[in-house]
N, C-alpha and C positions, 0 to 999 in steps of 0.2 A: 316377211311375206315371201311366198314362192310363186313364180309366174311360169307359164309354159312359153313355148316359142312364139305363140301368137299374142303374148302379153296378158293372157287370162290368169287371174288369181286362182291358184289351185290349192293353196294351203299355207301353213305357217311352220317355221322352224323355231323352236324355243330352246334357249340355253339357260341353264341354272348353275350358279356357282355358290358353294357354301363359304360365306365370308364371316362366319361366326368368330373364328379365331382372330381374324383381322380386326373386327369390331371390338372384340374383347381387349386386344392389344392396344387399340386406339383409346379405349375408355381407360385402361390402366395407365397409359401415358398421360392422359389428360388429368387423371386423379393425382398421379405422381407430381405433375407440374403444379397443380393447385396446392398440393401439400408443401412443395418447395417454396412457392410464393408465400404461403402462410408462415412457414418457418423463417423465411427471410425477414418478413415484416415484424413477426413476433420477437425475433432475436436481434433486430436492428442491424442486419447486414445485407449486402448486395454485391453484385459483381459487375465489372465493366470490361468490355472487350474492345480494344483499340487497334484498328488496322494501321500499322505504321506507314504503309505506302500511301494510303488515301487520307489518313488522319481522321477517319470516321469512327464513331464509337457506337456500341450497342450497350444499353444499360438494362439491367434487370429491374423488376418491380421494386425490390428492396433498395437498389441504388437511388431510384427516383424518390422513394420514401425518405431516405436519409437526407437528400437535398431539398426536401419539402416541395417536391414537384409531383404533378399528376402523371401517371403512366400513360404513354402513347405507344401502342404495340408496333406501329410502323415507323416510329421516329428513330433516326440516327442523328448524331450530333457531331459538330466539329470538335476536335480535341480541346480547343480553348474553352469550351463550355464547362469542362471539368475544373480546370485550374482557376477559373474566375471566381469560384466559390471559396477558394482557400483564403484563410485569414491573412491579412497583409504582413503580419509579423512572421508567418511561417512560409510565405509565398516563395521566396527565393530558394530556401533550403529544399522545399518539396520539388521545385522545378529541377534543381541540380541532381537530386536523387533519382528523379524520374528519367533524366537524360542518361545517367549512368546505367539505369535498368534497360533503357531502350537500346543501348549499344551493347548490351550483354555483359557489362563489367561486373555488375552485382545485382542481386535481387532487391526489390524495393520492399522495405519493412520499416515503417515510420509512423509515429503518433503525432498528429497535427490537428489544428483547429480549422473549421470551416464556418462560413456564414451562409446559412441556407436561404432559400428563396423567400422565407418569411422573416428574414433579418434576425434569425435565432442562431446564437453561437453554439456550436457543437464540437466535441472532441471525438475524432475518429482515428482508427488504426487502419492503415493501408498496407496490404501485402500483395506483391505481384512480380511477374517475370515475363520475359519474352519467350514465346514458343512458336513453332511452325504449325499453322492450322492444317490438320490432316486432310481437310476437304479442298481448300483453295491453295494449299502449299505456300501461302503468304505468311510473312512474319507479323505476329500480333502480340500485343501486350495484354495479358490476362491478369486482371487485378481484382482483389476482394477488399471491400470496405466494411468496417464494423463501427457502429455508433457506440462509443464507450463513454459518452458524456456522464451517464449516471455513475459508472464506476469511477471515473475521474473525479467527479464531485464528492463521491463518498471517500475516496482516498485523501482528497484535500481536507475534508472535514476531520478525518482521523488524524491527519498530520497536524491540523490546527489544534485539535484537542490535546494531542501529545505535547505540542509546544507549550500549550497553556499549562498543563500539569507539570511539565518540566520546569517552567518558569516559577510556578508555585513551590515546587520541591527545592529549587535552587535557592530561593530567597525566603524560605520558611524560617520562623524564629526558633527552629529546632534542627538538630543535626540528623543527617540520614547517611547511613553507610550500608552498602550491600557487598557482602564478601562471599567468595567461593574458595574452599580449601585454604581458608585463612588469608586469601589474597583479595585486595579490593577490586570490585567491579565498577562500583559507582560511589562517589562521595560528593555531597552537595557543597555549595559555597560556604554555607554556615559552618559546617564541620571543618572545612579547610581553614577557615578564619580562626576558629577556636583552637585548632591543633597547631596553628602557625605553619601550615603547609602551603606550597604554591601549586604543586603538581601531584597527580595521582601516584606517580612513581616514587615520590618522597615518602608516601605511606609505606610502600614496600621496603624502602631502605631502612626506615626506622623500625618497622614491624609493629604489630598490634600492642605488644607489651610495652614497647618504648614510648608509647604515647602518654603513659600515665605517670603519676607522681611516684617516686621511688618507694614510698611507704605502701603503695597499693599494687606494686609489681607482682606480688605473690597471687593476689586475687586475679589480676590480669592474665597471669600465666595459666591459671585454671580455666579462665574463659577462652584463652587462645587454643587450648586443647580441644575444647568443644567446637570452636569455629572451624578447626582443621577438618573435622568429620562432617561438617555441614549439617550438624544435628544438635540442637539444644533442647533441654527439657522445657518446651515452650509453654507459657511465656517465662522468660528468665529476666529478673530485674536485679540490677546491681548499682550501688552508688560508689563512684570512684572520683579521684581528683586528677586533673590534668594541669600541666604548667602552661600558662600563656606565654607568648613570645617575649613578653616583658618580665617574665619570672614570677608573676602573680599566680595564685592558685584559683582554679575554677572548679567548682563542684558540679559533677555531672551524674544524672541518673540514666543508666543504660537499660533500655527495654529491648531484649533480643527475642526474635521469633523466627521460626522456620518459614521459608518461602520457596515455592516451586514455580519455575518459569520454563516453559517448553520442555517439561519432563526432566529438568535439571534442578538440583537442590542448592539453595543459597541460604544464607543467614542475613536477615534484615535487622540492623541495629538502629534504634532511634535514640538520639542523645538529647536530653532535656537539661537545660541549665538551671540548677537549683541553688546556685551560689547565694542569691539574695535570701532565700528561705533558710539556708544553713546559717548564714551570718546573723540573720534576725533571731533564729533560735538560740545561737550562741550568746547573742547580746542579752536576750531575755534570761538565759541561765546565769549570765554574769551579774545581771541586775539583781536576780533573786539571791545569788550567792553573796553579793555585797550587802544586800538588805539583811540576810541572815547573820552575816559577820558583824554588821553594825548592831543588830539586836543583841547578839551574844556579848558584844563588847560593853553595851550599856548596862547589861545585868551584872 
């Protein structure tokens, strides 16, 4: 309002300011912040800002979500509120690594477990370092947490499955040999026992050909040439003899197939003990021969 010297209202002065750009920027920032919150919660990560002078922390939405807490926009927390969720078996190590990060000796980068507010165990990865806040000029620890429980459980399942299959392969009633360029990559316990070997290096010392009976060395040499090129006319089946550690003969059927692992070529050899079948067949032939001989003798 405008007044004259006598205090009489004489008119109005109006100011107008175009704040379209300011409002658009504000809306864009709000939308960006909302997207950030959604991204944090969807990908199970959040950040924590810790003022080293005051010990107060500011947690993002994602951080609250990881710890099973409801977000409070105005809440700041004492630094002990973070470490109290750490699993007791990881507590001391996490605290030591955080102290090293706080004094600037090394960045914090560690995978550890927490027990959230709902008593649920989670595996998280924490990454952080101390930096100077450009606004307040104070030293702050800026950390990022990611909930990797699902990944950790998946890795454990894969590890358990691998261990299970490894145990089955090691104790299978058949031999397994994996070679590359005629050199052993893997031999199971059954094969080692049959061949009278203790260590993988023993296979290399003897060589593929040296494993077999002297009368089968020629066939073994032909196989060895195919193994050297990591390429066999798959499947390739051969019946050979090996000498047991006690000098007795074991009859083995070898099934060789090509195998590709991580874009590298290998030859997988399955050894099946057919000794009992061979001896049974020989006995049947001997019985038949004896019967024929007896028949011819009687006539």
